[in-house]
C-alpha positions as CSV (number, residue, x, y, z in Angstrom):
1,X,79.2,34.5,9.1
2,X,76.7,31.6,8.9
3,X,77.6,28.2,10.3
4,X,78.1,25.7,7.5
5,X,75.3,23.0,7.3
6,X,75.8,19.4,6.2
7,X,74.7,18.8,2.6
8,X,73.2,15.5,3.4
9,X,72.6,13.1,6.3
10,X,74.1,9.6,6.1
11,X,71.3,7.2,5.2
12,X,72.5,4.7,7.8
13,X,71.8,7.2,10.5
14,X,68.2,7.9,9.5
15,X,65.6,6.3,11.7
16,X,62.0,5.9,10.8
17,X,59.2,6.0,13.4
18,X,56.0,4.1,12.7
19,X,52.8,5.4,14.3
20,X,51.0,2.1,14.9
21,X,47.5,3.6,15.1
22,X,45.6,2.9,11.9
23,X,42.9,5.4,11.0
24,X,39.9,3.8,9.4
25,X,38.3,5.2,6.3
26,X,34.9,6.8,6.9
27,X,32.0,5.3,4.8
28,X,28.9,7.0,3.5
29,X,25.8,6.3,5.6
30,X,23.5,3.7,4.2
31,X,19.9,4.3,5.1
32,X,18.9,0.8,4.0
33,X,20.9,-0.6,6.9
34,X,18.0,0.8,9.1
35,X,15.1,0.7,6.7
36,X,15.3,-3.1,5.9
37,X,12.4,-4.2,7.9
38,X,11.9,-7.9,7.0
39,X,9.7,-10.9,7.8
40,X,10.4,-14.5,7.2
41,X,7.8,-15.9,4.9
42,X,7.8,-19.5,6.2
43,X,4.0,-19.9,6.6
44,X,0.9,-18.9,4.7
45,X,0.5,-15.6,6.5
46,X,-0.2,-12.5,4.5
47,X,2.5,-9.9,3.8
48,X,2.7,-7.6,6.9
49,X,2.0,-4.0,5.8
50,X,4.9,-2.7,7.8
51,X,7.6,-4.7,6.0
52,X,9.9,-3.4,3.2
53,X,11.3,-6.8,2.4
54,X,9.9,-10.4,1.9
55,X,12.7,-12.6,3.1
56,X,12.9,-16.3,2.4
57,X,15.6,-18.1,4.3
58,X,14.4,-21.6,4.9
59,X,12.2,-22.8,2.0
60,X,14.8,-22.6,-0.8
61,X,16.8,-25.8,-0.1
62,X,17.5,-29.2,-1.5
63,X,19.2,-27.7,-4.6
64,X,16.3,-25.4,-5.7
65,X,17.6,-22.0,-6.9
66,X,14.1,-20.7,-7.9
67,X,10.9,-20.2,-5.9
68,X,7.6,-19.2,-7.5
69,X,5.4,-16.7,-5.6
70,X,1.7,-16.4,-6.4
71,X,-0.7,-13.5,-6.7
72,X,-4.4,-13.2,-7.2
73,X,-6.3,-10.2,-8.6
74,X,-9.5,-8.9,-7.0
75,X,-12.8,-9.8,-8.6
76,X,-14.0,-7.3,-11.2
77,X,-16.7,-8.8,-13.4
78,X,-20.2,-7.2,-13.6
79,X,-22.6,-8.9,-11.2
80,X,-25.9,-10.5,-12.2
81,X,-28.6,-8.0,-11.3
82,X,-32.4,-8.3,-11.2
83,X,-34.9,-11.0,-10.4
84,X,-34.4,-14.6,-11.6
85,X,-30.9,-14.1,-13.0
86,X,-28.9,-17.2,-13.7
87,X,-25.4,-17.7,-12.3
88,X,-24.5,-20.7,-14.3
89,X,-22.3,-19.7,-17.2
90,X,-21.6,-16.3,-15.9
91,X,-19.0,-17.2,-13.3
92,X,-15.8,-15.1,-13.1
93,X,-12.6,-17.0,-13.4
94,X,-10.0,-16.2,-10.7
95,X,-7.1,-14.4,-12.3
96,X,-3.8,-15.6,-11.0
97,X,-0.2,-14.3,-11.6
98,X,3.2,-15.3,-10.4
99,X,6.8,-14.3,-10.1
100,X,10.0,-16.3,-9.9
101,X,12.5,-15.5,-7.1
102,X,16.2,-16.5,-7.4
103,X,19.3,-16.6,-5.3
104,X,23.0,-17.0,-6.2
105,X,26.3,-17.1,-4.4
106,X,28.3,-14.0,-3.3
107,X,31.6,-13.8,-1.5
108,X,34.6,-11.6,-0.7
109,X,37.9,-12.3,1.0
110,X,40.8,-10.3,2.5
111,X,44.4,-11.3,2.9
112,X,47.1,-10.0,5.3
113,X,50.6,-10.7,6.5
114,X,51.0,-12.5,9.8
115,X,54.8,-12.2,10.5
116,X,58.2,-11.3,9.1
117,X,57.3,-7.9,7.6
118,X,59.5,-4.9,8.0
119,X,61.8,-6.6,10.5
120,X,59.0,-6.9,13.1
121,X,57.6,-10.0,14.6
122,X,54.4,-9.3,12.8
123,X,51.8,-6.7,11.9
124,X,49.9,-6.9,15.1
125,X,51.4,-3.7,16.5
126,X,49.4,-1.9,13.8
127,X,46.3,-3.8,14.6
128,X,46.4,-5.6,11.3
129,X,45.0,-8.9,12.4
130,X,42.0,-11.2,11.9
131,X,39.8,-9.1,14.2
132,X,40.3,-6.1,11.9
133,X,39.8,-8.2,8.8
134,X,36.5,-9.5,10.3
135,X,35.2,-6.0,11.0
136,X,36.1,-4.8,7.5
137,X,34.4,-7.7,5.9
138,X,31.3,-7.0,8.0
139,X,31.2,-3.4,6.8
140,X,31.9,-4.5,3.2
141,X,29.0,-6.9,3.2
142,X,26.6,-4.3,4.7
143,X,27.5,-2.0,1.9
144,X,27.1,-4.8,-0.6
145,X,23.6,-5.4,0.7
146,X,22.7,-1.8,0.3
147,X,24.0,-1.9,-3.3
148,X,21.9,-5.0,-4.0
149,X,18.7,-3.3,-2.7
150,X,19.2,-0.2,-4.9
151,X,20.0,-2.3,-7.9
152,X,16.8,-4.4,-7.4
153,X,14.6,-1.2,-7.0
154,X,16.0,0.3,-10.1
155,X,16.9,-2.7,-12.3
156,X,14.7,-5.5,-10.9
157,X,17.6,-7.8,-9.9
158,X,20.7,-7.5,-7.8
159,X,23.9,-7.9,-9.8
160,X,24.9,-11.3,-8.5
161,X,21.7,-12.8,-10.1
162,X,23.1,-11.9,-13.5
163,X,26.0,-14.4,-12.9
164,X,26.0,-18.1,-13.8
165,X,24.1,-20.3,-13.1
166,X,21.1,-18.0,-12.6
167,X,22.0,-15.6,-15.3
168,X,18.9,-13.3,-15.4
169,X,18.9,-10.0,-17.4
170,X,18.5,-6.8,-15.5
171,X,15.7,-4.5,-16.8
172,X,13.9,-1.5,-15.4
173,X,11.3,-1.0,-12.7
174,X,7.9,-0.6,-14.3
175,X,6.9,2.5,-12.3
176,X,8.6,5.9,-13.0
177,X,7.7,9.4,-12.0
178,X,9.9,12.0,-13.7
179,X,9.8,15.7,-12.5
180,X,8.7,18.3,-15.1
181,X,6.8,15.7,-17.2
182,X,3.1,15.5,-17.3
183,X,1.3,12.4,-16.0
184,X,0.2,11.5,-19.5
185,X,3.8,11.5,-20.7
186,X,5.4,9.5,-18.0
187,X,7.4,6.5,-19.2
188,X,5.1,3.7,-20.2
189,X,6.1,0.1,-19.4
190,X,6.9,-2.2,-22.3
191,X,7.8,-5.9,-22.2
192,X,10.6,-5.1,-24.8
193,X,13.5,-3.8,-22.8
194,X,14.8,-1.5,-25.5
195,X,11.4,0.0,-26.0
196,X,11.0,0.6,-22.2
197,X,14.5,2.1,-22.1
198,X,13.6,4.5,-25.0
199,X,10.4,5.5,-23.2
200,X,12.3,6.4,-20.1
201,X,15.0,8.3,-21.9
202,X,12.4,10.2,-23.9
203,X,10.7,11.4,-20.7
204,X,14.1,12.3,-19.1
205,X,15.1,14.4,-22.2
206,X,11.7,16.1,-22.2
207,X,12.1,17.0,-18.5
208,X,15.4,18.8,-19.2
209,X,18.0,19.7,-16.7
210,X,16.8,23.1,-15.5
211,X,15.5,24.2,-12.1
212,X,11.9,23.0,-13.0
213,X,13.3,19.4,-13.1
214,X,14.5,19.6,-9.5
215,X,12.6,18.2,-6.5
216,X,10.1,20.7,-5.1
217,X,6.7,20.9,-3.3
218,X,4.8,20.7,-6.5
219,X,6.4,17.4,-7.3
220,X,5.6,15.9,-3.9
221,X,2.0,17.0,-4.2
222,X,1.7,15.4,-7.6
223,X,3.4,12.3,-6.4
224,X,0.9,12.0,-3.6
225,X,-1.9,12.3,-6.2
226,X,-0.3,9.6,-8.3
227,X,0.0,7.3,-5.3
228,X,-3.8,7.5,-5.0
229,X,-4.7,7.1,-8.7
230,X,-2.3,4.3,-9.3
231,X,-3.4,2.5,-6.1
232,X,0.1,1.9,-4.7
233,X,0.1,0.0,-1.5
234,X,1.4,1.9,1.6
235,X,3.4,0.8,4.6
236,X,1.8,0.6,8.0
237,X,4.4,2.7,9.8
238,X,4.4,5.7,12.1
239,X,0.8,5.0,13.2
240,X,-0.7,5.2,9.7
241,X,-0.7,4.2,6.1
242,X,2.5,6.0,4.8
243,X,5.2,5.9,2.2
244,X,9.0,6.5,2.3
245,X,10.7,8.6,-0.3
246,X,14.5,8.4,-0.5
247,X,16.0,11.8,-1.3
248,X,19.4,12.1,-3.0
249,X,21.7,14.5,-1.0
250,X,21.8,17.0,-3.9
251,X,18.0,17.3,-3.9
252,X,17.5,18.0,-0.2
253,X,18.7,21.6,-0.8
254,X,15.8,22.2,-3.1
255,X,13.2,21.1,-0.7
256,X,14.6,22.8,2.4
257,X,15.5,26.2,0.8
258,X,13.5,28.8,2.7
259,X,14.1,31.4,-0.1
260,X,12.1,29.4,-2.6
261,X,8.4,29.9,-2.9
262,X,7.9,26.2,-3.8
263,X,10.1,24.9,-1.0
264,X,8.7,22.3,1.4
265,X,9.8,24.4,4.3
266,X,6.2,25.6,4.7
267,X,2.7,24.4,3.9
268,X,2.1,20.7,4.4
269,X,5.7,20.0,5.3
270,X,6.0,18.5,8.8
271,X,9.6,19.1,10.2
272,X,11.2,16.3,12.2
273,X,11.0,18.2,15.5
274,X,7.2,17.9,15.2
275,X,7.4,14.1,14.8
276,X,6.5,11.7,17.5
277,X,9.3,9.7,19.2
278,X,8.1,6.6,17.4
279,X,8.5,8.3,14.0
280,X,12.0,9.7,14.8
281,X,13.3,6.3,15.8
282,X,12.3,4.7,12.5
283,X,15.1,6.3,10.5
284,X,18.9,6.7,10.9
285,X,19.9,9.7,13.0
286,X,20.2,12.8,10.8
287,X,18.8,11.2,7.7
288,X,15.1,12.1,8.2
289,X,14.3,15.4,6.5
290,X,10.6,15.8,7.2
291,X,7.2,14.5,6.1
292,X,4.9,15.7,3.2
293,X,1.3,14.6,3.7
294,X,1.8,10.8,4.2
295,X,5.3,10.6,2.6
296,X,8.4,10.4,4.9
297,X,11.4,12.2,3.3
298,X,14.7,10.5,4.1
299,X,18.1,11.5,2.7
300,X,20.0,8.8,0.8
301,X,23.7,9.6,0.6
302,X,24.2,6.6,-1.7
303,X,21.4,7.4,-4.1
304,X,22.0,6.2,-7.7
305,X,22.3,8.3,-10.8
306,X,21.2,7.8,-14.4
307,X,23.1,8.9,-17.5
308,X,21.5,9.1,-21.0
309,X,23.5,8.3,-24.1
310,X,22.3,8.9,-27.6
311,X,20.5,11.6,-29.5
312,X,17.7,9.4,-30.8
313,X,16.3,6.0,-30.2
314,X,17.7,3.5,-29.4
315,X,18.9,5.2,-26.3
316,X,21.2,3.8,-23.6
317,X,20.6,4.4,-19.8
318,X,23.6,3.8,-17.5
319,X,23.0,3.6,-13.8
320,X,25.7,4.7,-11.4
321,X,26.0,3.3,-7.8
322,X,28.2,3.6,-4.8
323,X,30.0,0.3,-4.4
324,X,31.6,-1.0,-1.2
325,X,34.6,0.9,0.0
326,X,33.4,4.3,-1.3
327,X,34.0,3.3,-4.9
328,X,31.7,5.9,-6.3
329,X,30.7,5.3,-10.0
330,X,27.9,7.8,-10.0
331,X,27.7,10.5,-12.7
332,X,27.8,13.9,-10.9
333,X,27.8,16.0,-14.1
334,X,25.0,18.5,-14.6
335,X,23.4,16.4,-17.3
336,X,23.0,13.3,-15.1
337,X,19.8,12.5,-13.2
338,X,19.3,11.8,-9.5
339,X,17.3,8.8,-8.5
340,X,15.1,8.3,-5.5
341,X,12.7,5.5,-4.6
342,X,9.1,5.8,-3.3
343,X,8.8,2.7,-1.0
344,X,5.5,1.1,-0.1
345,X,4.5,-2.3,1.2
346,X,7.2,-4.9,0.7
347,X,8.6,-3.9,-2.7
348,X,11.5,-6.3,-2.5
349,X,12.0,-10.1,-2.3
350,X,15.1,-11.2,-0.5
351,X,16.0,-14.9,-1.0
352,X,18.7,-15.6,1.6
353,X,18.8,-19.3,2.3
354,X,22.5,-19.5,3.2
355,X,23.5,-16.7,5.6
356,X,26.8,-15.0,5.7
357,X,29.6,-17.1,7.1
358,X,33.4,-16.9,7.3
359,X,36.2,-19.2,6.3
360,X,39.9,-19.0,7.2
361,X,42.9,-19.8,5.1
362,X,46.7,-19.6,5.5
363,X,49.8,-20.3,3.5
364,X,53.6,-20.8,4.2
365,X,53.2,-21.7,7.9
366,X,50.7,-18.9,8.4
367,X,53.1,-16.2,7.1
368,X,50.2,-15.1,4.9
369,X,46.6,-15.7,5.9
370,X,43.2,-14.7,4.8
371,X,39.6,-14.6,5.7
372,X,36.6,-14.9,3.4
373,X,32.9,-14.2,3.8
374,X,30.4,-16.3,1.8
375,X,26.7,-16.5,1.4
376,X,23.9,-17.2,-1.0
377,X,21.3,-14.5,-1.7
378,X,19.2,-12.8,-4.3
379,X,17.4,-9.5,-4.1
380,X,14.8,-8.5,-6.6
381,X,11.7,-6.4,-7.2
382,X,8.4,-7.8,-6.2
383,X,6.2,-7.9,-9.2
384,X,3.8,-10.5,-10.7
385,X,2.8,-11.3,-14.3
386,X,1.0,-13.7,-16.5
387,X,2.6,-16.7,-18.1
388,X,2.6,-14.7,-21.3
389,X,3.2,-11.1,-20.3
390,X,1.7,-8.1,-22.1
391,X,2.4,-4.4,-21.7
392,X,-0.5,-4.1,-19.2
393,X,-0.5,-7.4,-17.4
394,X,2.3,-6.6,-14.9
395,X,1.3,-6.1,-11.2
396,X,3.7,-3.8,-9.3
397,X,2.1,-1.3,-6.9
398,X,4.8,-1.4,-4.2
399,X,7.4,1.2,-5.3
400,X,8.3,3.8,-7.9
401,X,11.5,5.2,-9.3
402,X,11.5,9.0,-8.9
403,X,13.9,11.0,-11.1
404,X,15.1,14.6,-10.9
405,X,17.7,16.7,-12.7
406,X,20.9,17.4,-10.8
407,X,21.1,21.0,-9.8
408,X,24.0,23.1,-8.8
409,X,24.4,23.3,-5.0
410,X,25.8,26.5,-3.6
411,X,25.5,28.6,-0.5
């Protein structure tokens, strides 16, 4: 005969043990934390060929929120040739273009309890204190910077620049290279945003979502050819004139698959174990995939996505990003597109006159307290244009948006 068991335990006798070790959420790796090579443009020096970012942190002051950067085209007119040719009246006028760079405020704060919670003398036994808040704010702001860089590369401006009082309108990068679309049918830039959007969407629809629209060796070779014909400016890294191509995680399987005849696992592909120490140290550990000709391939776990809406023009393109705290708004459906970036010489301008700083606040005799991080910054694409832009007047030879169809990944 079994021993009778109590039907319930008196609630007053139940004791709860709290494990005071807090486990921190793991974050996706951000390659731009390591790739952001910058220089401070406080003199009239030329742009260093090894920089990914033009940073301005001392010139934008005294209330100015905008700074104009100049650009001059190379001479191109036909020379005077032959004996006794006049120069007067045949001079070539220097062609100058410009761009406006902006910055705006950004901030984030965190609040926590200081004492009197759950019958304890405070929350410090769990490590919930200002030191933890500071570390989390640091990680948050690093993720936010990576988001701003990707937004600027894809949509010209970081999100904070769309807010008052700057209030610019995000548009699209002028350079696109879509897989499974001929060079002649690549998206053409247009000063009208909706027309440019329609051109991009038309190319993406023509590319389809099949295997031919995935990243492969053929695409990399064609991209290398386009670098030459479009005269995009390279980075001076790794001991030569090179480019960086960010690879969405879902695409790396297509380029490293030994079973595919068009895989980059052979031919002109240089695996990382054959790189020099100088090359290996340039990228985050584990992110570098290899090198194709003069293009370094680097995995981007936070690569954006694009979603097409509409069956005919006008189309809508919706970008998806990973926001701070692993808030992933990317479209991972089969119909979405993966986005990577070919990076050359200083494709970004980073206006950062007010560096990140912290402020402390408390309430009710410090029973509740908080810490906020504040700064002023603006990240945008480096491109120059005439006062009256046309469809062919824009100068942007520093980066390109590379787009592939999302393929099914399986073992």
